[in-house]
C-alpha positions in Angstrom: 0.0 0.0 0.1 1.4 3.4 -0.9 1.7 5.9 2.1 2.6 9.6 2.0 5.0 10.8 3.6 3.0 13.2 5.3 0.9 10.7 7.1 3.8 9.0 8.9 6.1 11.7 9.7 4.8 13.8 13.0 6.8 16.6 14.7 9.2 15.1 17.3 9.4 18.3 19.1 6.7 17.6 21.6 8.5 14.1 22.5 11.9 15.6 22.8 11.1 16.7 26.1 9.6 13.6 27.3 13.0 11.6 28.1 13.0 8.4 30.0 15.3 9.1 33.0 16.7 5.5 32.9 18.0 5.5 29.5 21.8 5.1 29.0 22.1 8.6 27.5 20.6 11.9 28.9 18.8 14.3 27.0 22.0 16.5 26.7 24.1 13.7 25.7 21.8 12.4 22.7 21.6 16.2 21.6 25.3 16.4 21.4 24.9 13.1 19.2 27.5 10.1 18.9 30.4 9.6 16.4 31.5 6.2 15.4 34.9 6.0 13.8 36.2 2.7 12.2 40.3 2.4 11.5 41.7 -0.3 9.4 38.9 -2.8 9.2 40.0 -6.2 7.4 37.7 -8.7 7.2 38.2 -12.1 5.9 36.5 -15.7 5.8 37.5 -19.1 5.2 35.4 -20.8 2.1 36.3 -24.4 1.3 36.7 -24.8 -2.7 37.2 -27.9 -5.3 35.3 -31.2 -5.4 34.7 -33.3 -2.2 37.5 -35.4 -2.7 40.3 -32.4 -2.8 38.3 -29.6 -1.0 40.5 -27.3 0.5 40.0 -23.9 2.6 41.0 -20.9 1.4 40.5 -17.1 2.8 38.5 -14.9 1.0 38.8 -11.1 1.4 35.4 -9.1 2.2 36.8 -5.9 3.3 40.2 -4.6 3.2 41.6 -1.3 4.8 38.3 0.4 5.5 38.4 4.0 7.6 35.8 6.2 8.0 33.7 8.5 10.5 29.9 8.3 11.1 28.6 11.4 12.7 24.8 12.2 14.0 22.9 12.4 10.9 22.1 10.0 7.9 24.9 7.8 7.2 24.7 5.7 4.0 26.8 2.7 2.9 26.1 2.2 -0.8 27.3 -0.3 -3.2 26.4 -3.2 -5.6 25.7 -6.6 -4.6 28.7 -8.4 -2.9 30.6 -5.3 -2.2 30.4 -5.7 1.5 28.3 -3.3 2.9 26.1 -5.5 5.0 29.4 -6.8 6.6 30.4 -3.3 7.2 27.5 -2.7 8.9 27.4 -5.7 11.0 31.0 -4.9 12.0 30.3 -1.8 13.1 27.2 -2.6 15.1 29.5 -5.6 16.6 27.4 -8.2 15.3 29.9 -10.2 12.9 31.8 -12.9 14.1 35.4 -11.7 14.9 37.2 -14.6 13.5 39.3 -13.2 10.6 38.3 -9.3 11.7 41.1 -6.9 12.3 40.7 -3.3 13.1 39.3 -0.8 15.4 35.8 0.5 16.1 35.6 3.7 18.2 32.5 5.2 20.1 33.4 9.1 20.8 36.9 7.9 20.3 36.7 5.3 23.0 36.7 1.5 22.6 33.1 0.0 21.8 31.4 -1.2 24.9 31.2 -4.9 25.4 27.6 -4.9 25.5 27.3 -2.5 22.4 25.1 -4.5 20.6 22.5 -4.6 23.5 22.6 -1.1 24.0 22.2 0.2 20.4 19.4 -0.6 18.1 20.0 -2.7 14.7 16.9 -3.3 12.3 17.6 -6.2 10.4 16.6 -6.7 6.5 14.1 -9.2 7.1 11.0 -8.6 9.6 11.6 -9.7 12.7 8.4 -9.2 14.6 5.6 -11.4 15.6 2.8 -11.3 12.8 0.2 -12.8 15.1 0.6 -9.8 17.6 -0.5 -6.2 17.3 1.9 -3.1 17.2 1.4 -2.4 20.3 1.8 -5.9 21.8 5.0 -6.4 20.2 6.2 -2.8 21.5 5.3 -3.7 25.1 7.2 -7.2 24.4 10.1 -5.0 23.6 9.9 -2.6 26.5 9.2 -5.2 29.0 12.4 -7.2 28.4 14.7 -4.4 27.4 13.6 -1.3 29.6 14.7 -2.1 33.3 12.4 -3.2 35.8 12.8 -0.3 38.0 11.1 2.0 35.5 7.4 2.2 36.2 4.9 0.6 34.2 3.3 3.8 33.6 6.4 5.3 32.4 6.9 2.0 29.8 3.2 3.0 28.7 4.3 6.7 27.8 7.3 5.4 25.9 5.3 3.0 23.7 3.0 5.8 22.9 5.6 8.4 22.2 6.7 6.0 19.6 3.7 4.8 18.3 3.1 8.7 17.7 6.6 9.3 16.2 6.5 6.6 13.7 2.7 7.6 12.6 1.4 4.2 13.8 -1.4 5.6 15.9 -4.3 4.4 13.4 -2.8 0.7 13.3 -1.7 0.3 17.0 -4.2 -2.3 17.7 -4.1 -4.1 14.4 -2.1 -7.1 13.9 1.0 -7.1 12.2 -0.1 -9.7 9.7 1.2 -13.4 8.9 0.6 -15.4 5.5 -2.6 -16.5 7.0 -3.5 -13.1 8.6 -4.1 -9.8 6.7 -2.1 -7.2 8.8 -0.7 -3.7 8.2 0.9 -2.5 5.1 4.7 -2.9 4.3 5.8 0.3 5.5 3.8 0.0 8.6 5.5 -3.3 9.2 8.9 -1.8 8.7 8.2 1.1 11.0 7.2 -1.6 13.4 10.7 -3.0 13.4 12.2 0.6 13.6 9.7 1.2 17.0 11.0 -2.2 18.4 14.5 -0.8 18.7 13.6 2.9 19.5 12.4 1.4 22.8 15.6 1.9 24.3 16.2 5.3 22.8 19.5 4.2 21.4 21.9 6.8 20.2 23.2 4.9 17.4 20.5 3.2 15.2 21.9 0.6 12.3 19.6 -0.6 9.3 20.2 -3.2 7.0 18.5 -2.5 3.6 15.6 -0.6 5.0 14.1 0.0 1.7 13.8 -3.9 0.6 10.6 -5.0 -0.5 9.0 -1.5 -0.2 7.4 0.5 -3.3 9.1 4.0 -4.4 6.6 6.0 -2.4 7.0 4.1 0.9 10.6 3.7 0.7 10.9 7.4 0.3 8.5 8.2 3.3 10.6 5.5 5.8 13.8 7.8 4.7 12.0 11.1 5.5 11.1 9.4 8.9 14.8 8.3 9.4 15.6 11.9 8.4 13.5 13.5 10.8 15.0 11.1 13.8 18.7 11.9 12.8 17.8 15.8 13.2 17.3 15.1 16.9 20.8 13.8 17.4 20.7 10.3 16.7 23.7 8.5 14.5 21.7 6.6 11.8 23.9 4.1 10.0 22.4 2.0 6.9 23.2 -0.1 3.8 21.0 0.8 0.8 21.4 -0.7 -2.8 20.1 1.3 -5.3 18.2 4.5 -3.9 16.2 7.0 -5.9 17.2 10.3 -6.2 14.4 11.7 -3.6 16.2 9.8 -1.0 19.8 10.1 -2.0 19.4 13.9 -1.3 18.5 13.3 2.3 21.8 11.4 3.1 24.3 13.4 4.9 27.3 11.1 4.5 28.2 8.4 1.9 30.4 5.6 2.0 30.9 3.9 -1.2 32.1 0.4 -1.5 32.9 -2.2 -4.2 34.7 -5.6 -3.8 35.3 -5.0 -0.5 37.1 -1.7 -1.3 36.3 1.9 -0.1 35.7 4.1 -3.5 34.3 7.2 -1.4 33.6 8.4 2.2 32.5 11.9 2.8 29.6 14.2 2.5 27.1 12.7 0.3 27.0 15.8 -1.7 30.5 16.1 -2.6 30.8 12.8 -4.0 29.5 14.0 -7.7 32.4 16.8 -7.6 35.1 13.8 -6.6 33.8 11.7 -9.2 34.0 14.5 -11.8 37.8 15.3 -10.6 38.8 11.3 -11.3 37.2 11.7 -15.0 33.6 10.7 -14.4 31.0 13.2 -14.9 27.1 12.5 -14.0 24.6 14.0 -16.4 22.2 16.5 -15.2 19.3 14.4 -15.2 21.0 11.0 -14.1 20.3 9.7 -10.6 23.8 10.0 -8.9 23.0 6.5 -7.0 22.8 5.0 -10.4 25.6 6.8 -11.7 27.9 5.6 -8.8 26.9 2.0 -9.4 27.4 2.5 -13.2 30.9 4.1 -12.8 31.6 0.8 -10.5 30.1 -1.8 -12.8 32.2 -0.3 -15.7 29.0 0.7 -17.5 29.2 4.6 -17.0 30.0 6.4 -20.6 29.6 9.7 -18.8 33.4 10.6 -19.2 34.3 14.7 -18.5 35.1 16.1 -22.0 38.1 17.8 -20.7 40.0 14.9 -19.1 43.6 14.4 -20.3 44.2 11.4 -22.8 46.1 9.4 -20.5 42.9 9.3 -18.1 40.9 8.6 -20.8 42.9 5.5 -21.9 42.6 4.6 -18.0 38.9 4.9 -18.2 38.6 2.6 -21.0 40.7 -0.1 -19.7 38.8 0.0 -16.4 35.7 -0.3 -18.4 36.7 -3.6 -20.3 39.0 -5.3 -17.2 36.9 -7.3 -14.8 34.8 -5.7 -11.7 37.5 -6.2 -9.1 40.3 -4.7 -10.9 38.2 -1.8 -11.7 37.2 -1.5 -8.0 40.9 -1.7 -7.0 41.7 1.2 -9.4 38.9 3.5 -8.2 39.9 2.6 -4.5 43.6 3.6 -5.0 42.6 6.8 -6.8 40.3 7.7 -3.5 43.2 6.7 -1.2 45.5 9.3 -2.9 42.8 11.9 -2.9 42.3 14.9 -0.7 39.2 13.5 0.5 40.8 10.8 2.2 43.7 12.6 3.6 41.2 14.8 5.4 39.5 12.0 6.8 42.5 10.2 8.0 43.6 13.6 10.0 40.6 13.8 11.6 40.5 9.9 12.2 43.8 10.4 14.1 42.6 13.4 16.1 39.6 11.8 17.1 41.3 8.2 18.1 44.5 9.3 20.0 44.8 7.3 23.2 41.4 5.5 22.3 42.5 2.4 20.6 41.7 -1.1 21.7 41.1 -4.3 19.7 37.5 -4.8 19.3 37.5 -8.6 19.2 37.9 -8.7 22.9 34.9 -7.2 23.5 32.5 -8.6 21.1 30.7 -11.5 22.8 29.3 -10.1 26.1 25.5 -9.9 26.5 23.9 -8.2 29.1 20.1 -8.2 30.3 18.2 -5.6 32.0 15.5 -8.5 33.5 15.8 -11.5 35.5 15.1 -14.9 33.7 11.6 -15.2 35.6 10.5 -11.9 34.2 12.1 -13.2 30.5 10.3 -16.6 31.1 6.8 -14.9 31.9 6.9 -12.5 28.7 8.3 -15.0 26.3 5.7 -17.5 27.5 3.1 -15.3 27.5 4.2 -13.9 23.7 4.3 -17.9 23.0 0.5 -18.3 24.2 -0.7 -15.3 22.2 1.2 -16.7 19.2 -0.5 -20.1 19.4 -3.7 -18.7 20.0 -3.7 -16.2 17.3 -2.4 -18.4 14.7 -4.5 -21.6 15.2 -4.7 -23.3 11.9 -1.7 -25.6 12.8 -3.2 -26.6 16.1 -6.8 -27.0 15.1 -5.5 -29.1 12.2 -3.6 -31.3 14.4 -6.6 -31.8 16.9 -8.8 -32.9 14.1 -6.6 -35.5 12.7 -6.1 -36.8 16.1 -9.9 -37.4 16.4 -10.2 -38.7 13.1 -7.6 -41.3 13.3 -8.8 -42.1 16.6 -12.3 -42.8 15.3 -10.7 -44.8 12.3 -8.5 -46.9 14.7 -11.6 -47.5 17.0 -13.8 -48.4 14.0 -11.0 -50.8 12.5 -10.3 -52.6 15.6 -13.6 -52.0 17.3 -14.4 -54.2 20.3 -11.7 -56.6 20.2 -12.2 -60.3 21.5 -10.1 -62.5 23.9 -9.1 -65.0 21.1 -6.1 -65.0 18.9 -7.8 -62.6 16.4 -8.2 -60.2 19.3 -4.8 -60.6 20.4 -3.5 -59.8 16.8 -6.0 -57.0 16.5 -4.8 -55.3 19.9 -1.2 -55.4 19.0 -2.0 -53.8 15.6 -3.8 -51.2 17.2 -1.1 -50.5 19.8 1.5 -50.4 16.8 -0.6 -47.7 15.2 -0.8 -45.8 18.2 2.9 -45.5 19.0 3.5 -44.9 15.3 1.0 -42.1 15.0 2.6 -40.6 18.4 5.8 -40.6 16.4 4.9 -39.1 13.2 2.4 -36.3 14.8 5.6 -35.0 16.2 7.1 -33.7 13.0 5.2 -30.6 13.4 7.3 -29.4 16.1 10.4 -29.3 13.9 8.9 -25.9 12.9 9.2 -24.7 16.7 12.6 -23.4 16.3 12.9 -23.5 12.5 10.4 -21.1 11.9 11.6 -18.5 14.6 15.5 -18.7 13.9 15.9 -15.4 12.9 13.7 -13.9 15.3 15.5 -15.8 18.1 19.0 -14.9 17.1 18.0 -11.3 16.6 16.3 -11.0 19.8 18.8 -12.8 21.7 21.8 -10.8 20.5 19.9 -7.8 21.2 19.8 -8.6 24.8 15.9 -9.6 24.8 16.4 -12.8 26.9 18.8 -15.7 27.8 18.8 -18.8 25.6 17.3 -20.7 28.8 14.6 -18.5 29.2 13.4 -18.7 25.2 14.0 -22.7 25.7 11.9 -23.3 28.7 9.1 -21.0 27.6 9.1 -23.0 24.2 8.3 -26.1 26.4 5.9 -25.0 28.7 4.0 -22.8 26.4 3.8 -24.9 23.1 5.6 -28.2 23.4 4.0 -29.3 26.5 0.3 -28.4 25.6 0.5 -29.3 21.8 1.4 -33.1 22.5 -0.7 -33.2 25.9 -4.1 -32.7 24.6 -4.0 -35.0 21.6 -2.8 -37.7 23.7 -5.7 -37.6 26.1 -8.1 -37.1 23.1 -6.7 -40.0 21.2 -6.6 -42.2 24.4 -10.4 -41.5 25.3 -11.4 -41.9 21.8 -9.6 -45.4 21.4 -9.5 -46.9 24.6 -13.3 -47.4 24.9 -14.0 -48.1 21.3 -11.7 -50.8 21.4 -12.7 -52.5 24.6 -9.8 -52.8 26.5 -9.1 -54.0 29.7 -11.8 -52.2 31.9 -9.6 -50.8 34.9 -8.9 -47.6 35.7 -5.4 -47.8 36.3 -4.8 -49.6 32.9 -6.5 -46.4 31.3 -4.2 -43.9 32.6 -1.2 -45.8 32.1 -2.3 -46.1 28.5 -2.7 -42.4 28.8 0.6 -41.9 30.2 2.4 -43.9 27.8 1.4 -42.2 24.8 2.3 -39.1 26.0 5.8 -40.0 26.9 6.0 -41.3 23.7 4.9 -38.1 21.9 7.1 -36.3 24.3 10.0 -38.3 23.3 9.8 -38.0 19.7 9.2 -34.5 20.0 12.1 -34.1 21.8 14.2 -36.0 19.3 12.4 -33.9 16.5 13.8 -30.6 18.3 17.1 -31.6 19.0 17.3 -32.4 14.9 15.7 -29.3 14.0 17.3 -26.9 16.3 20.0 -24.7 14.7 18.5 -25.9 11.0 17.5 -23.1 8.4 15.4 -25.6 6.2 12.3 -27.5 7.3 12.6 -30.1 4.8 16.3 -31.1 5.5 15.0 -31.7 9.2 11.5 -33.2 7.9 13.8 -35.7 6.1 16.6 -36.4 9.0 13.7 -37.3 11.3 11.4 -39.4 9.0 14.5 -41.5 8.3 15.0 -41.9 12.1 11.5 -42.9 12.6 11.3 -45.4 9.7 14.3 -47.5 11.2 12.8 -47.1 15.0 9.4 -48.6 13.5 11.3 -51.8 12.4 12.5 -52.4 15.7 9.1 -51.7 17.4 8.5 -55.2 18.2 5.9 -56.0 15.5 7.3 -56.2 12.2 10.1 -58.5 13.6 10.5 -60.7 17.0 12.8 -58.9 18.5 14.4 -62.1 19.9 15.1 -63.4 16.6 17.7 -60.6 15.3 21.0 -61.2 15.1 23.1 -60.3 18.0 25.3 -57.5 16.1 22.1 -55.7 15.1 20.2 -56.3 18.3 21.2 -53.2 20.1 19.6 -50.9 17.7 16.4 -51.6 19.6 17.5 -49.8 22.3 17.2 -46.6 20.6 13.7 -47.3 18.9 11.0 -44.8 20.9 8.2 -46.9 19.2 9.6 -50.1 21.0 9.4 -48.6 24.5 5.6 -47.7 24.1 4.9 -51.1 22.5 6.1 -52.9 25.3 4.8 -50.6 28.1 1.4 -50.8 26.3 1.2 -54.5 25.7 2.2 -55.2 29.6 -0.4 -53.1 30.6 -3.0 -54.6 28.4 -1.8 -58.7 28.2 -0.9 -59.0 32.0 -4.1 -61.0 33.6 -5.8 -61.7 30.2 -6.6 -65.1 28.9 -6.8 -66.0 25.1 -8.9 -68.8 23.7 -6.6 -71.1 21.1 -9.8 -72.0 19.3 -10.8 -70.4 16.2 -14.6 -70.2 17.5 -16.5 -66.9 18.4 -15.9 -67.8 22.4 -15.2 -64.5 24.0 -13.9 -63.9 27.5 -16.4 -65.1 30.4 -17.7 -67.8 28.1 -18.1 -71.3 29.6 -17.2 -73.0 26.4 -14.0 -71.4 26.3 -12.9 -73.2 29.4 -13.3 -76.6 27.2 -10.3 -75.7 24.8 -6.6 -75.1 25.4 -6.0 -71.7 26.8 -2.8 -69.0 26.4 -2.5 -66.2 28.9 -0.9 -62.7 28.3 1.7 -63.6 30.1 2.7 -66.6 27.7 2.8 -64.5 24.7 4.9 -61.6 26.2 7.2 -64.3 27.2 7.3 -65.4 23.5 8.3 -61.8 22.9 10.9 -61.5 25.2 8.9 -59.1 27.4 9.1 -59.1 31.1 5.4 -59.4 32.6 5.9 -57.6 35.8 5.6 -54.1 37.2 9.1 -53.2 36.8 8.7 -54.6 33.1 6.0 -51.9 32.6 7.9 -48.8 34.5 11.4 -49.6 33.0 10.1 -48.6 29.2 9.0 -45.4 30.9 12.1 -44.5 32.5 13.8 -45.1 29.3 11.3 -42.5 27.5 12.0 -40.1 30.6 16.0 -40.5 30.0 15.6 -39.9 25.9 13.5 -37.0 26.7 16.3 -35.3 29.0 18.9 -36.4 26.6 17.3 -35.1 23.5 16.2 -31.8 25.5 19.6 -31.6 26.4 21.0 -31.4 23.0 18.4 -29.1 21.5 19.3 -26.4 24.5 23.1 -27.2 23.8 22.7 -26.7 19.9 20.7 -23.2 20.7 23.2 -22.3 23.2 26.4 -22.7 20.9 24.4 -21.9 17.6 26.3 -19.5 15.4 24.8 -16.0 16.1 26.9 -14.1 14.3 26.7 -13.8 10.5 
């Protein structure tokens, strides 16, 4: 939806007098602004090349000798795809993996604070707001976790209302942001919601990665006008951008131009045209400067000054036909010998005197303003709201559970106490445990879908990994696996006519819950850290197929070769099947005759009989109380192991780009 800038830009003069006293900077400091300087930034990453049999690791240079100053105002990092602008942005924001990184980043001439990524703002390119929540609820979540608890709730509410007014979100404040299933706010309003999440802490420095991506020209212009107004209040706004229109370019205060990891220009945005003219490239009167710069970098520019010397013309022609990297190197050399570069270096030396310190020693610290219990409360609350606000998957799972329960109950309806009843009981139990395993596949999306949200919020200091992990277990895993198990048991148990005792009924319910919890825990352990749902889905399906083979129905476990028999101890369905069989067959007698004699029929006494205990013995199952509960102990142990693996994978997941 196209939005007029006049509708979203609201004067901030009224809000400038309403400063939250608990913020890191006072109003006086904010008006003075924050200066970010970077010195000799070099960044390399290791990549693997060659075939699988002879792969070798080589260093790829992403950034080389980057220097500059970012003052209060709009600081744009411009360049073609692959130029390194996002890498530079992440380095300045302390969000890049320090391995392969060298150089210094200073804040007002002093080393970056250890928790700089927690006290600054960072708006990622992809939206990381919960679409099932309203704009106001998203802001409340950020305020509850990022503002100190000593701040009164009334002050937090005032802060949220102030940001809603500043961002022009008053009309949609109580509207859901929107998902693929829920119609929500427009693209520009969604982007401003992302910005508002970071403005909650009133950061002096705000970073944005491609803030205009996915927006139409008018909406993108409106977002940049908003950022311009914010920068005029003293904020240092640093952002990467690919190809802005002229109305956006003219808003820039400072421009950093990159290509192939080299700096081609750094300084006042309006002086860039004059600089390029001085090295032989002249922008046509009606050409967009941003497009002109990218044309020059890509070797596509024909706008060469007519009064250039002949050798400069030849150099320009050679650059035009040479590879992009070579062209970028030549342009970088010209910039490093220019007066703009010398002036910037002199100012950098003045600002950084006595303040340099290697930034790699301070990159990894994350600080929190709230306690674990407070984080657990709010993340669980949001997860519940997300579950209720996006009920399609939950309702579908419950409907499928009821349907399958009715199907199983109809197929195995009223099992008898003869050999056919014995076979039907085993078949029903096999279907129950198998269904519990495969229904847990839906849990793989629990951490995969929210991976980007989790990484961003964790790095920004919203919550601890443990708070996020336990909130997911409390608010999503347990209820979504418990209710289907209860429904499935209630439907099938009475339709099948299983042992009519209360303890047998509840033991079966507990067993199906344990199987579901264990299978879900394994799904989480496999899926945690994955970026593609299909990969996790494939791995989990293969694991379940092998487990089903050793469940005890398809093959008699006592007949398996010793060197393969150990695999049965890793089968989740096996433990469930064994527990269900011990629970049901203990104390039952089955007629060996093929007649329709049933349990309690006196004619059944005239023929030979077999007991449930005999069947269990033939299957190698111990028909005792311990034979029942050892399966629950094994399932509980597997749950603990899988959940521990899940937590460790989340804890040590690569959280830097």
